[in-house]
C-alpha positions, 0 to 999 in steps of 0.5 A, spaced: 556 425 293 557 419 288 557 412 291 560 406 287 567 402 288 572 408 284 572 415 287 572 421 282 578 425 283 573 431 282 569 428 289 567 434 293 563 434 300 557 438 300 557 443 306 550 439 309 555 435 312 559 440 317 555 443 322 557 450 320 556 449 313 564 449 311 570 446 313 575 448 318 583 450 316 586 444 316 591 446 322 585 447 326 584 440 328 579 442 335 574 444 331 568 440 330 568 442 323 575 439 321 572 433 318 565 432 315 561 429 321 553 429 319 548 427 314 554 421 311 549 416 310 549 412 315 545 415 320 542 421 322 545 425 327 542 430 331 546 436 331 550 437 338 552 444 340 560 445 343 560 442 350 563 448 355 570 444 355 571 443 347 570 451 347 575 452 353 580 447 349 578 451 342 579 459 346 587 456 350 589 453 343 588 460 340 591 464 346 598 460 345 598 461 337 597 469 339 603 467 345 608 466 340 606 470 335 603 476 338 603 482 334 601 477 327 596 480 323 591 474 321 587 474 316 579 473 316 576 467 313 570 469 310 563 465 309 564 461 303 570 458 305 576 463 302 581 467 306 579 475 305 584 481 305 588 483 311 586 488 316 587 494 316 595 495 320 592 498 326 588 493 328 594 488 330 595 493 336 588 493 338 589 486 341 590 486 348 596 482 348 600 487 344 599 493 348 604 495 354 601 494 361 604 501 363 600 506 365 601 514 363 602 515 371 607 510 370 611 513 364 611 520 367 614 517 373 619 514 369 620 519 364 623 523 370 627 518 373 631 518 367 631 526 367 634 526 375 639 520 372 641 524 367 642 530 370 646 527 377 651 523 371 652 529 368 654 533 375 658 527 376 662 527 370 662 535 373 665 534 379 670 529 375 673 533 370 673 538 376 679 533 381 682 531 373 688 535 372 688 537 366 690 543 361 682 545 360 682 544 369 686 550 369 684 554 363 682 560 364 682 559 372 689 563 374 688 562 381 688 555 380 695 554 376 697 559 383 696 555 387 698 548 384 703 551 380 706 557 383 706 560 377 703 567 375 698 565 370 695 559 365 698 562 359 705 561 363 704 555 365 702 552 358 708 555 355 712 551 360 710 545 358 710 546 351 717 548 353 718 541 356 713 536 352 719 533 347 722 531 353 717 528 357 716 521 354 710 517 355 708 510 351 702 506 351 704 502 358 704 509 361 698 510 367 699 518 366 699 522 360 705 528 359 701 533 362 699 529 368 706 527 369 709 535 368 703 538 373 705 532 378 712 534 380 709 542 380 705 539 386 710 536 389 715 542 389 710 547 390 706 543 396 711 539 398 706 533 397 709 527 400 710 521 395 704 515 397 699 522 397 701 524 390 700 516 388 693 517 392 691 522 387 693 521 381 691 513 383 698 510 381 703 506 385 709 510 389 714 507 385 711 510 378 711 517 383 718 517 385 720 515 377 716 520 375 719 526 380 726 523 377 725 523 371 721 530 370 726 534 374 731 532 370 728 535 365 725 542 368 732 543 371 735 542 364 730 547 360 728 552 365 736 552 367 737 559 362 732 563 366 737 564 372 742 569 368 748 573 370 745 580 366 749 585 363 751 591 367 748 596 362 741 591 363 743 592 370 744 600 371 738 601 366 733 598 369 736 600 376 729 601 382 729 608 385 731 605 391 738 603 389 739 608 385 738 613 392 742 609 396 748 607 391 747 609 385 747 604 379 754 600 381 749 595 385 751 589 382 748 583 387 745 582 393 748 576 396 745 572 402 744 564 404 738 560 406 738 553 409 734 547 408 733 542 413 735 534 411 734 529 415 740 526 420 745 522 416 748 516 418 755 518 416 758 520 423 762 525 418 756 527 413 753 528 420 758 533 423 758 537 416 751 539 415 750 541 423 747 547 423 749 551 430 745 556 427 739 551 426 741 547 431 739 542 426 742 538 421 742 543 414 745 543 407 746 551 406 745 555 399 748 561 396 743 565 393 745 572 389 739 577 387 739 582 382 737 590 384 730 588 380 729 583 385 730 576 380 735 570 382 741 571 379 745 565 382 744 559 385 749 555 388 751 548 389 748 545 396 753 545 402 753 542 409 750 547 414 756 548 418 760 551 412 761 558 413 758 564 408 765 566 406 767 559 405 761 558 400 762 565 397 769 565 395 769 556 393 762 557 389 764 561 383 760 567 383 766 573 385 769 571 378 762 574 376 764 581 378 766 587 374 771 593 377 767 598 380 761 593 383 757 594 389 756 587 392 751 588 398 751 582 404 750 581 411 755 582 416 756 574 416 760 575 409 767 577 412 769 577 404 772 584 403 779 582 401 776 577 396 771 582 393 776 588 393 781 582 389 776 583 384 776 591 383 769 591 387 767 593 394 763 590 399 757 593 403 754 590 410 751 593 416 755 596 420 757 593 428 760 595 434 765 591 436 770 594 439 767 601 438 763 605 443 758 607 438 757 607 430 760 614 427 754 618 423 757 616 416 757 608 418 749 609 421 748 612 415 750 607 410 747 602 415 740 605 414 741 605 406 743 598 407 738 595 410 733 600 406 734 596 400 737 588 403 729 588 406 727 586 398 733 580 398 730 578 404 722 578 401 725 575 395 729 569 398 722 569 403 717 569 397 722 563 393 721 559 399 714 560 401 712 559 394 716 552 393 715 550 400 720 543 399 725 548 400 721 548 407 721 541 408 722 539 415 726 533 413 729 533 406 730 526 404 738 524 405 738 519 398 736 527 395 744 529 397 747 524 394 750 525 386 749 519 381 756 517 378 753 519 371 750 526 373 754 533 376 749 535 380 745 532 386 738 531 386 737 537 391 742 542 387 736 541 381 730 543 385 733 548 387 734 551 381 727 549 378 725 553 384 729 559 383 728 559 375 720 559 376 720 564 381 723 569 375 717 567 372 713 572 377 713 579 377 718 583 382 716 585 389 722 590 388 719 597 386 722 600 380 719 607 383 
């Protein structure tokens, strides 16, 4: 090192002035070699090893640096003061600060917990999919289709839905899809579920359920009404069941009967009197139903008050206009319409009774037996319709269903009866053809 007034630009500090023989890095201010400290020309300074406190301070400083940059690659410094080549890539990961504290046993437990949660999530999704009423829920499950809709199979269900789908409206604000609205109304008809029950099942409000039911019932009535049709005489005769052929030949056109549905007691006294049924001892409405010999519903009337006689309903409903000369009409003894049927050149067959007679003749007994053997099928058809769609077995159908809106020609209960009979016609007939 030169001495003098002016310092040379190329002045250097000899390694003799540092404890370790070379200076430390400029950032390492805690190192004793951060600046030359020995052999400076003033006095001889003996080398003192670093104290324990200074070593600890240096270690803490290094630990803080590693904490802020845990996985940085530290380039080693050579003995001559120059930085050497970087360590291999695997060296930083040998640092304890960069390794996890989890053992293999902990990792195995975490993996098992993850697998259990994944399996539980899959099972929950499967349960939710089973609860949701989507087309996939009914696909391949005809028993579920029969239970919720009364239809014989998923194939028939989807064809009915496709027939009605273009007329079911939804928007971005709709809580239910088209299929959910369709299924909800079928469940209402099939199981006679209450409005609040459906609201809980589909997670919507009661008002939404009522509004959807009114809308979908109108669509179903409009699209399925054609399924109740009076067949041509040639069609009836060509497919006449053998039991009817043996009893009455090929002339039976229709079997008539009435069934009643319980309703709430009207507040209006006149309506209460018109709907009181002496037979049921309850306020009811009455439907006239016509069954073809093949076991299908070919006619369903509007609702009448339970007090109305079977004769009045038959004569005023318009069903007699469908008869052709030579037709035979089968009915119960309550249908005293022989004259009305005869006006259309048709004949009425009813069970004989012994009113004013001591006993029936052999001919009357035989005719009554034949009639009873075929009328049992009609009772089964009517019972099937009401059992399949239990809304017709309601203990007290709301009185609001009897009202006819000014913009409509039928009451809601009339549309319900048509829909139930139309859907029943899609099932296999219970009358044997042979």
